[in-house]
MIDOSE-1310 file (N, C-alpha, C; in nm, 2 decimals, decimal comma, always signed):
residues 237
mstt	+2,71/+4,10/-10,65/+2,70/+4,19/-10,75/+2,75/+4,19/-10,85; +2,72/+4,24/-10,98/+2,73/+4,20/-11,08/+2,89/+4,27/-11,15; +2,99/+4,23/-11,23/+3,08/+4,31/-11,25/+3,09/+4,35/-11,45; +2,97/+4,33/-11,47/+2,94/+4,28/-11,61/+3,03/+4,43/-11,70
pass	+3,12/+4,44/-11,78/+3,19/+4,54/-11,83/+3,11/+4,62/-11,94; +3,13/+4,77/-11,93/+3,01/+4,81/-12,05/+3,04/+4,69/-12,17; +3,19/+4,70/-12,23/+3,17/+4,65/-12,35/+3,10/+4,54/-12,38; +3,08/+4,48/-12,29/+2,97/+4,36/-12,32/+2,86/+4,36/-12,35
fkpl	+2,77/+4,48/-12,41/+2,64/+4,49/-12,44/+2,66/+4,63/-12,57; +2,56/+4,61/-12,66/+2,55/+4,69/-12,77/+2,42/+4,77/-12,74; +2,46/+4,87/-12,73/+2,31/+4,94/-12,72/+2,23/+4,97/-12,87; +2,10/+4,98/-12,85/+2,01/+4,99/-12,96/+2,02/+5,09/-13,06
trae	+2,01/+5,08/-13,16/+2,02/+5,19/-13,27/+1,88/+5,24/-13,27; +1,85/+5,36/-13,33/+1,71/+5,44/-13,34/+1,66/+5,39/-13,40; +1,69/+5,31/-13,50/+1,61/+5,23/-13,61/+1,54/+5,07/-13,52; +1,66/+5,06/-13,44/+1,60/+4,93/-13,35/+1,51/+4,91/-13,23
isyl	+1,51/+5,10/-13,20/+1,44/+5,10/-13,06/+1,30/+5,17/-13,14; +1,27/+5,21/-13,25/+1,17/+5,23/-13,35/+1,11/+5,10/-13,36; +1,14/+5,01/-13,39/+1,13/+4,87/-13,40/+1,04/+4,81/-13,30; +1,11/+4,85/-13,20/+1,03/+4,75/-13,05/+0,91/+4,84/-13,07
vahd	+0,90/+4,96/-13,06/+0,78/+5,03/-13,02/+0,69/+4,99/-13,12; +0,70/+4,97/-13,26/+0,60/+4,97/-13,32/+0,54/+4,83/-13,33; +0,62/+4,73/-13,29/+0,59/+4,62/-13,27/+0,52/+4,57/-13,13; +0,50/+4,68/-13,04/+0,43/+4,66/-12,91/+0,33/+4,73/-12,90
fpdg	+0,27/+4,81/-13,00/+0,12/+4,82/-13,02/+0,03/+4,71/-13,07; -0,11/+4,74/-12,99/-0,20/+4,64/-12,99/-0,27/+4,66/-13,12; -0,34/+4,55/-13,17/-0,41/+4,58/-13,32/-0,54/+4,64/-13,29; -0,54/+4,76/-13,38/-0,63/+4,85/-13,35/-0,61/+5,00/-13,31
svvn	-0,50/+5,01/-13,29/-0,44/+5,12/-13,20/-0,47/+5,23/-13,30; -0,47/+5,39/-13,24/-0,48/+5,51/-13,32/-0,37/+5,53/-13,23; -0,26/+5,57/-13,32/-0,12/+5,62/-13,28/-0,07/+5,74/-13,34; -0,03/+5,87/-13,27/+0,06/+5,97/-13,28/+0,19/+5,95/-13,29
lgig	+0,26/+6,00/-13,38/+0,43/+5,99/-13,41/+0,45/+6,09/-13,41; +0,52/+6,13/-13,31/+0,58/+6,29/-13,29/+0,71/+6,32/-13,36; +0,72/+6,44/-13,35/+0,87/+6,50/-13,42/+0,99/+6,39/-13,38; +1,11/+6,42/-13,49/+1,20/+6,34/-13,45/+1,22/+6,19/-13,49
mptq	+1,27/+6,12/-13,36/+1,30/+5,99/-13,36/+1,18/+5,88/-13,38; +1,04/+5,95/-13,33/+0,92/+5,89/-13,34/+0,86/+5,83/-13,47; +0,93/+5,95/-13,55/+0,84/+5,90/-13,70/+0,91/+5,81/-13,76; +1,03/+5,74/-13,73/+1,04/+5,64/-13,78/+1,00/+5,47/-13,75
vsdy	+0,89/+5,50/-13,61/+0,81/+5,40/-13,61/+0,71/+5,34/-13,71; +0,69/+5,47/-13,80/+0,60/+5,40/-13,92/+0,63/+5,27/-14,02; +0,81/+5,31/-14,06/+0,85/+5,23/-14,13/+0,84/+5,06/-14,08; +0,80/+5,06/-13,94/+0,84/+4,91/-13,86/+0,68/+4,86/-13,84
lpkd	+0,61/+4,92/-13,86/+0,47/+4,87/-13,81/+0,46/+4,71/-13,87; +0,40/+4,59/-13,79/+0,39/+4,48/-13,86/+0,29/+4,47/-13,93; +0,31/+4,42/-14,07/+0,20/+4,39/-14,14/+0,04/+4,32/-14,12; +0,06/+4,25/-14,00/-0,08/+4,16/-13,97/-0,14/+4,25/-13,89
reil	-0,12/+4,36/-13,86/-0,20/+4,44/-13,77/-0,24/+4,57/-13,81; -0,35/+4,61/-13,76/-0,42/+4,76/-13,81/-0,36/+4,85/-13,73; -0,30/+4,94/-13,78/-0,24/+5,06/-13,68/-0,27/+5,21/-13,76; -0,34/+5,27/-13,71/-0,40/+5,40/-13,74/-0,32/+5,52/-13,74
lhse	-0,24/+5,55/-13,77/-0,15/+5,65/-13,77/-0,17/+5,80/-13,78; -0,16/+5,89/-13,67/-0,23/+5,99/-13,68/-0,10/+6,15/-13,67; -0,09/+6,24/-13,78/+0,02/+6,33/-13,79/-0,04/+6,45/-13,73; +0,00/+6,54/-13,63/-0,05/+6,67/-13,60/-0,06/+6,74/-13,69
ngil	+0,00/+6,74/-13,85/-0,04/+6,85/-13,94/-0,13/+6,83/-14,00; -0,24/+6,69/-13,97/-0,35/+6,68/-14,04/-0,39/+6,55/-14,11; -0,31/+6,44/-14,08/-0,29/+6,31/-14,14/-0,37/+6,22/-14,07; -0,45/+6,15/-14,09/-0,49/+6,03/-14,01/-0,51/+5,92/-14,11
gmgg	-0,45/+5,86/-14,10/-0,41/+5,73/-14,20/-0,26/+5,69/-14,26; -0,21/+5,74/-14,19/-0,03/+5,83/-14,28/+0,03/+5,62/-14,28; +0,10/+5,65/-14,38/+0,18/+5,53/-14,41/+0,32/+5,55/-14,36; +0,40/+5,45/-14,44/+0,55/+5,47/-14,41/+0,62/+5,61/-14,47
aavg	+0,76/+5,60/-14,49/+0,87/+5,72/-14,57/+0,81/+5,67/-14,70; +0,79/+5,83/-14,77/+0,84/+5,78/-14,94/+0,94/+5,78/-15,01; +0,94/+5,69/-15,08/+1,09/+5,67/-15,16/+1,05/+5,66/-15,30; +1,14/+5,72/-15,35/+1,13/+5,75/-15,51/+0,99/+5,80/-15,58
deid	+0,93/+5,76/-15,66/+0,84/+5,83/-15,78/+0,71/+5,83/-15,63; +0,72/+5,77/-15,52/+0,62/+5,80/-15,42/+0,60/+5,95/-15,36; +0,78/+6,00/-15,36/+0,74/+6,11/-15,31/+0,67/+6,26/-15,35; +0,62/+6,30/-15,28/+0,51/+6,44/-15,34/+0,55/+6,53/-15,17
ldli	+0,62/+6,63/-15,20/+0,68/+6,74/-15,15/+0,54/+6,83/-15,05; +0,42/+6,78/-15,11/+0,34/+6,84/-15,04/+0,27/+6,76/-14,94; +0,31/+6,65/-14,90/+0,26/+6,53/-14,81/+0,38/+6,53/-14,73; +0,39/+6,54/-14,60/+0,51/+6,50/-14,56/+0,43/+6,50/-14,38
nasr	+0,51/+6,43/-14,30/+0,46/+6,40/-14,16/+0,50/+6,51/-14,08; +0,52/+6,52/-13,92/+0,50/+6,63/-13,87/+0,70/+6,70/-13,84; +0,77/+6,58/-13,92/+0,89/+6,63/-13,95/+0,94/+6,66/-14,06; +0,86/+6,66/-14,15/+0,86/+6,72/-14,30/+0,92/+6,61/-14,37
tpvt	+0,89/+6,51/-14,35/+0,98/+6,39/-14,40/+0,83/+6,32/-14,53; +0,83/+6,32/-14,63/+0,80/+6,30/-14,73/+0,71/+6,17/-14,66; +0,58/+6,13/-14,69/+0,53/+6,00/-14,66/+0,42/+5,97/-14,75; +0,37/+5,85/-14,71/+0,28/+5,79/-14,80/+0,10/+5,78/-14,74
llkg	+0,03/+5,76/-14,76/-0,10/+5,76/-14,75/-0,13/+5,62/-14,76; -0,25/+5,58/-14,64/-0,32/+5,43/-14,63/-0,41/+5,45/-14,73; -0,49/+5,34/-14,80/-0,61/+5,35/-14,86/-0,71/+5,41/-14,77; -0,85/+5,47/-14,78/-0,88/+5,56/-14,69/-0,88/+5,69/-14,59
asit	-0,72/+5,72/-14,61/-0,65/+5,80/-14,53/-0,78/+5,94/-14,58; -0,73/+6,05/-14,47/-0,82/+6,17/-14,45/-0,68/+6,26/-14,43; -0,70/+6,38/-14,48/-0,63/+6,52/-14,48/-0,72/+6,58/-14,36; -0,65/+6,65/-14,28/-0,79/+6,77/-14,26/-0,67/+6,91/-14,21
ehti	-0,75/+6,99/-14,20/-0,65/+7,15/-14,11/-0,63/+7,10/-13,99; -0,60/+7,20/-13,93/-0,50/+7,20/-13,78/-0,63/+7,19/-13,68; -0,73/+7,26/-13,68/-0,82/+7,27/-13,57/-0,90/+7,12/-13,56; -0,93/+7,04/-13,65/-1,00/+6,91/-13,67/-0,87/+6,81/-13,63
sfam	-0,74/+6,83/-13,66/-0,62/+6,76/-13,60/-0,60/+6,78/-13,46; -0,59/+6,87/-13,42/-0,56/+6,91/-13,27/-0,70/+6,88/-13,19; -0,81/+6,88/-13,23/-0,94/+6,82/-13,20/-0,91/+6,71/-13,13; -0,86/+6,63/-13,25/-0,82/+6,44/-13,23/-0,73/+6,48/-13,10
mrgg	-0,62/+6,54/-13,11/-0,53/+6,52/-13,01/-0,56/+6,57/-12,85; -0,66/+6,64/-12,84/-0,67/+6,69/-12,74/-0,86/+6,64/-12,65; -0,89/+6,56/-12,75/-1,02/+6,50/-12,75/-1,00/+6,36/-12,68; -0,91/+6,32/-12,67/-0,86/+6,21/-12,61/-0,91/+6,08/-12,72
hldy	-0,87/+6,10/-12,83/-0,92/+6,01/-12,93/-0,77/+5,92/-12,96; -0,67/+5,96/-12,91/-0,55/+5,90/-12,96/-0,51/+5,75/-12,82; -0,49/+5,65/-12,88/-0,46/+5,55/-12,81/-0,32/+5,55/-12,75; -0,23/+5,60/-12,87/-0,08/+5,62/-12,81/-0,02/+5,74/-12,84
svlg	+0,03/+5,83/-12,84/+0,15/+5,93/-12,81/+0,30/+5,90/-12,79; +0,37/+5,89/-12,90/+0,48/+5,87/-12,91/+0,57/+5,99/-12,93; +0,66/+6,02/-12,82/+0,72/+6,14/-12,82/+0,89/+6,13/-12,81; +0,97/+6,23/-12,86/+1,10/+6,23/-12,80/+1,10/+6,28/-12,66
gfqv	+1,22/+6,32/-12,61/+1,25/+6,37/-12,47/+1,35/+6,40/-12,46; +1,40/+6,53/-12,37/+1,51/+6,52/-12,34/+1,55/+6,46/-12,21; +1,42/+6,48/-12,10/+1,43/+6,44/-11,95/+1,28/+6,37/-11,94; +1,31/+6,25/-11,83/+1,19/+6,20/-11,78/+1,21/+6,18/-11,65
asng	+1,10/+6,22/-11,55/+1,12/+6,23/-11,42/+1,06/+6,06/-11,36; +1,09/+6,02/-11,25/+1,02/+5,90/-11,23/+0,90/+5,89/-11,17; +0,84/+6,01/-11,18/+0,70/+6,05/-11,16/+0,60/+6,06/-11,28; +0,69/+6,06/-11,40/+0,64/+6,07/-11,55/+0,62/+6,20/-11,60
dlan	+0,70/+6,29/-11,50/+0,72/+6,42/-11,62/+0,79/+6,41/-11,72; +0,75/+6,51/-11,82/+0,79/+6,51/-11,92/+0,89/+6,65/-11,95; +1,01/+6,70/-11,99/+1,04/+6,78/-12,04/+1,09/+6,72/-12,17; +1,05/+6,80/-12,31/+1,08/+6,77/-12,40/+1,09/+6,90/-12,51
wits	+1,08/+7,05/-12,46/+1,08/+7,12/-12,58/+1,17/+7,21/-12,59; +1,23/+7,25/-12,46/+1,37/+7,30/-12,46/+1,44/+7,29/-12,36; +1,58/+7,28/-12,34/+1,72/+7,31/-12,26/+1,75/+7,40/-12,20; +1,81/+7,42/-12,11/+1,87/+7,52/-12,02/+2,03/+7,57/-12,12
gpda	+2,01/+7,50/-12,22/+2,13/+7,58/-12,28/+2,14/+7,72/-12,34; +2,23/+7,79/-12,36/+2,24/+7,93/-12,43/+2,20/+7,93/-12,56; +2,22/+7,85/-12,63/+2,14/+7,87/-12,75/+2,03/+7,76/-12,78; +1,98/+7,73/-12,70/+1,86/+7,65/-12,72/+1,72/+7,70/-12,76
iaai	+1,62/+7,65/-12,86/+1,54/+7,68/-12,95/+1,40/+7,60/-12,88; +1,27/+7,72/-12,82/+1,20/+7,70/-12,81/+1,13/+7,62/-12,90; +1,08/+7,51/-12,94/+0,98/+7,44/-13,00/+0,88/+7,33/-12,93; +0,75/+7,42/-12,90/+0,68/+7,34/-12,82/+0,59/+7,27/-12,93
ggam	+0,53/+7,32/-13,02/+0,49/+7,28/-13,13/+0,32/+7,21/-13,06; +0,27/+7,08/-13,09/+0,17/+7,04/-13,04/+0,21/+6,95/-12,91; +0,34/+6,93/-12,88/+0,37/+6,84/-12,76/+0,29/+6,86/-12,63; +0,23/+6,95/-12,59/+0,16/+6,94/-12,46/+0,02/+6,88/-12,52
dlai	-0,02/+6,93/-12,59/-0,15/+6,85/-12,67/-0,12/+6,73/-12,64; -0,02/+6,65/-12,71/-0,05/+6,49/-12,73/+0,03/+6,46/-12,56; +0,12/+6,52/-12,50/+0,16/+6,46/-12,37/+0,01/+6,44/-12,30; -0,11/+6,54/-12,27/-0,20/+6,57/-12,20/-0,34/+6,45/-12,27
garn	-0,31/+6,47/-12,41/-0,43/+6,41/-12,47/-0,44/+6,27/-12,49; -0,34/+6,20/-12,49/-0,32/+6,07/-12,58/-0,34/+6,01/-12,41; -0,40/+5,84/-12,43/-0,49/+5,75/-12,30/-0,36/+5,71/-12,29; -0,21/+5,68/-12,41/-0,07/+5,62/-12,33/+0,04/+5,71/-12,39
vivm	+0,11/+5,75/-12,31/+0,23/+5,85/-12,36/+0,36/+5,77/-12,37; +0,45/+5,73/-12,49/+0,57/+5,66/-12,48/+0,67/+5,76/-12,50; +0,77/+5,75/-12,46/+0,88/+5,84/-12,51/+1,01/+5,76/-12,54; +1,06/+5,81/-12,63/+1,16/+5,74/-12,71/+1,32/+5,87/-12,70
mehv	+1,42/+5,79/-12,62/+1,50/+5,88/-12,61/+1,68/+5,77/-12,59; +1,78/+5,84/-12,64/+1,89/+5,79/-12,56/+1,89/+5,78/-12,38; +1,94/+5,70/-12,35/+1,94/+5,68/-12,18/+2,04/+5,77/-12,14; +2,12/+5,83/-12,19/+2,17/+5,91/-12,15/+2,22/+6,00/-12,27
akdq	+2,26/+6,16/-12,21/+2,30/+6,27/-12,28/+2,46/+6,24/-12,36; +2,48/+6,32/-12,46/+2,63/+6,34/-12,52/+2,71/+6,35/-12,43; +2,67/+6,39/-12,28/+2,79/+6,40/-12,19/+2,80/+6,29/-12,09; +2,68/+6,20/-12,12/+2,68/+6,09/-12,06/+2,58/+6,13/-11,89
tpkl	+2,54/+6,23/-11,88/+2,46/+6,25/-11,81/+2,32/+6,19/-11,80; +2,25/+6,17/-11,71/+2,13/+6,07/-11,71/+2,01/+6,17/-11,73; +1,97/+6,12/-11,86/+1,76/+6,14/-11,91/+1,72/+6,10/-11,82; +1,74/+6,00/-11,74/+1,59/+5,93/-11,67/+1,63/+6,01/-11,54
mqkc	+1,54/+6,07/-11,46/+1,56/+6,15/-11,32/+1,46/+6,11/-11,21; +1,52/+6,16/-11,10/+1,44/+6,18/-11,02/+1,36/+6,30/-11,04; +1,40/+6,43/-11,08/+1,34/+6,56/-11,10/+1,36/+6,61/-11,22; +1,31/+6,68/-11,33/+1,33/+6,71/-11,44/+1,41/+6,82/-11,38
typl	+1,50/+6,87/-11,49/+1,56/+7,03/-11,44/+1,52/+7,14/-11,56; +1,49/+7,10/-11,66/+1,44/+7,16/-11,78/+1,26/+7,17/-11,76; +1,22/+7,28/-11,84/+1,10/+7,36/-11,81/+0,99/+7,21/-11,87; +0,90/+7,16/-11,81/+0,82/+7,05/-11,82/+0,71/+7,08/-11,98
tgag	+0,68/+6,97/-12,03/+0,56/+6,96/-12,14/+0,47/+6,94/-12,07; +0,47/+6,83/-11,98/+0,34/+6,80/-11,93/+0,42/+6,72/-11,77; +0,29/+6,75/-11,67/+0,32/+6,67/-11,54/+0,25/+6,51/-11,52; +0,35/+6,44/-11,50/+0,28/+6,28/-11,49/+0,25/+6,23/-11,60
vvdq	+0,26/+6,26/-11,70/+0,22/+6,23/-11,81/+0,28/+6,09/-11,88; +0,42/+6,05/-11,87/+0,47/+5,95/-11,92/+0,40/+5,81/-11,87; +0,44/+5,74/-11,95/+0,34/+5,57/-11,92/+0,44/+5,47/-11,94; +0,57/+5,51/-12,06/+0,64/+5,39/-12,10/+0,76/+5,47/-12,15
iytd	+0,90/+5,42/-12,15/+1,00/+5,46/-12,21/+1,10/+5,41/-12,31; +1,12/+5,41/-12,38/+1,21/+5,30/-12,46/+1,33/+5,39/-12,50; +1,46/+5,30/-12,43/+1,59/+5,40/-12,47/+1,70/+5,29/-12,54; +1,72/+5,31/-12,57/+1,91/+5,23/-12,64/+1,94/+5,09/-12,55
laii	+1,88/+5,15/-12,38/+1,95/+5,02/-12,34/+1,84/+4,95/-12,26; +1,67/+4,98/-12,26/+1,62/+4,98/-12,17/+1,45/+4,98/-12,22; +1,35/+4,89/-12,19/+1,19/+4,96/-12,16/+1,18/+4,99/-12,04; +1,13/+5,10/-12,00/+1,10/+5,12/-11,86/+0,98/+5,13/-11,84
dvts	+0,86/+5,16/-11,75/+0,75/+5,17/-11,71/+0,75/+5,27/-11,61; +0,69/+5,35/-11,63/+0,66/+5,45/-11,51/+0,53/+5,39/-11,41; +0,58/+5,36/-11,31/+0,46/+5,32/-11,22/+0,45/+5,43/-11,13; +0,37/+5,40/-11,02/+0,31/+5,50/-10,89/+0,47/+5,45/-10,80
qgfe	+0,51/+5,36/-10,80/+0,65/+5,37/-10,74/+0,78/+5,39/-10,83; +0,77/+5,44/-10,96/+0,85/+5,51/-11,01/+0,90/+5,43/-11,12; +1,06/+5,39/-11,12/+1,08/+5,37/-11,26/+1,10/+5,19/-11,25; +1,02/+5,17/-11,35/+1,03/+4,99/-11,31/+1,08/+4,92/-11,47
vram	+1,19/+4,86/-11,48/+1,23/+4,80/-11,58/+1,18/+4,66/-11,65; +1,11/+4,70/-11,76/+1,04/+4,58/-11,81/+1,15/+4,49/-11,87; +1,21/+4,55/-11,99/+1,34/+4,46/-12,03/+1,44/+4,56/-12,02; +1,57/+4,49/-12,10/+1,70/+4,55/-12,14/+1,77/+4,49/-12,18
iegl	+1,89/+4,53/-12,28/+1,96/+4,46/-12,38/+2,07/+4,35/-12,33; +2,07/+4,25/-12,41/+2,19/+4,12/-12,36/+2,29/+4,20/-12,32; +2,35/+4,11/-12,20/+2,47/+4,15/-12,17/+2,46/+4,26/-12,03; +2,38/+4,38/-12,06/+2,39/+4,46/-11,99/+2,30/+4,39/-11,81
smei	+2,37/+4,48/-11,71/+2,32/+4,44/-11,58/+2,24/+4,55/-11,52; +2,14/+4,52/-11,43/+2,08/+4,64/-11,35/+2,18/+4,69/-11,29; +2,27/+4,68/-11,21/+2,36/+4,78/-11,19/+2,44/+4,87/-11,26; +2,50/+4,85/-11,34/+2,53/+4,94/-11,48/+2,40/+5,04/-11,51
lqqk	+2,29/+4,98/-11,56/+2,19/+5,05/-11,60/+2,14/+5,12/-11,48; +2,15/+5,11/-11,37/+2,13/+5,19/-11,28/+2,22/+5,32/-11,22; +2,36/+5,27/-11,30/+2,46/+5,38/-11,28/+2,42/+5,48/-11,37; +2,33/+5,46/-11,49/+2,34/+5,55/-11,61/+2,20/+5,59/-11,59
tgap	+2,14/+5,60/-11,47/+2,00/+5,63/-11,43/+2,00/+5,74/-11,35; +1,92/+5,83/-11,35/+1,94/+5,93/-11,23/+1,84/+5,94/-11,10; +1,78/+5,80/-11,10/+1,65/+5,77/-11,03/+1,68/+5,62/-11,00; +1,61/+5,59/-10,88/+1,60/+5,42/-10,85/+1,52/+5,37/-11,00
lras	+1,55/+5,25/-10,98/+1,52/+5,13/-11,07/+1,48/+5,04/-10,99; +1,38/+4,95/-11,02/+1,33/+4,85/-11,00/+1,31/+4,74/-11,08; +1,36/+4,62/-11,09/+1,31/+4,53/-11,20/+1,17/+4,48/-11,18; +1,12/+4,50/-11,30/+1,01/+4,41/-11,30/+1,00/+4,28/-11,28
akls	+0,88/+4,22/-11,20/+0,89/+4,06/-11,20/+0,95/+3,95/-11,31; +0,86/+4,04/-11,44/+0,88/+3,96/-11,54/+0,98/+4,02/-11,59; +1,08/+4,07/-11,60/+1,21/+4,12/-11,64/+1,23/+4,07/-11,79; +1,23/+4,09/-11,90/+1,28/+4,02/-11,99/+1,43/+4,10/-12,06
virr	+1,45/+4,02/-12,15/+1,62/+4,04/-12,24/+1,59/+4,09/-12,35; +1,61/+4,21/-12,39/+1,63/+4,25/-12,56/+1,76/+4,16/-12,64; +1,69/+4,07/-12,73/+1,81/+4,03/-12,81/+1,76/+4,06/-12,93; +1,88/+4,01/-13,02/+1,86/+4,04/-13,18/+1,81/+3,90/-13,24
naqg	+1,70/+3,90/-13,32/+1,68/+3,78/-13,36/+1,79/+3,72/-13,46; +1,74/+3,60/-13,56/+1,83/+3,60/-13,70/+1,80/+3,67/-13,76; +1,68/+3,74/-13,79/+1,70/+3,87/-13,87/+1,77/+3,98/-13,81; +1,84/+3,97/-13,72/+1,84/+4,09/-13,65/+1,77/+4,20/-13,61
npvy	+1,63/+4,17/-13,60/+1,56/+4,26/-13,52/+1,59/+4,25/-13,37; +1,55/+4,34/-13,30/+1,57/+4,34/-13,15/+1,40/+4,29/-13,10; +1,41/+4,16/-13,00/+1,29/+4,13/-13,00/+1,28/+4,09/-12,81; +1,18/+4,09/-12,75/+1,19/+4,06/-12,63/+1,06/+3,98/-12,57
g	+1,05/+3,92/-12,46/+0,96/+3,87/-12,40/+0,95/+3,71/-12,43
């Protein structure tokens, strides 16, 4: 049994999680980036792939974050961050945008999460805290409408309780909707047998990862290690 100390691994930053997600989309994907951490994914998309980004506030063909003279405060993403547009992009009003989401036209939806259950249930719109603010937005539509749902999140909450659980304790956004989870410790697929670890950060053991997870884990037959390359970017496989 492993005795790897917790100090022997370095969790991924939010930017590094975004980099991993961005580089896992196949060429030609149509992708929605949800509010919060997912919006950072647009800054790390590989230049040699055509990834068409959709934003629920009515953009198809969204580029990365705007800087300097590019900033137009009338052109923002779902997180209200100024963004750029790709050549040929279109802007629509909400009914058309939500029709894209609900009509099965998205290959991937990338969402933040408070909790994910081992059967793919997602809770990401409200907690049970006394000051919790309900913010469902388009999350239900994105969770149900996309062909693949990716959740980006820290592996544990601020109080170190697991966010990957046997059963969600917060109100659900969608039941059985999550396909993959990217955390600061691992990449996990949701299968019919529960959570399957596809990759985990260098220096981390399955034993410690299991201690930080509220449901059983099993390692993929092709389990990879996430390492930082010479440029400092996380890679695996």
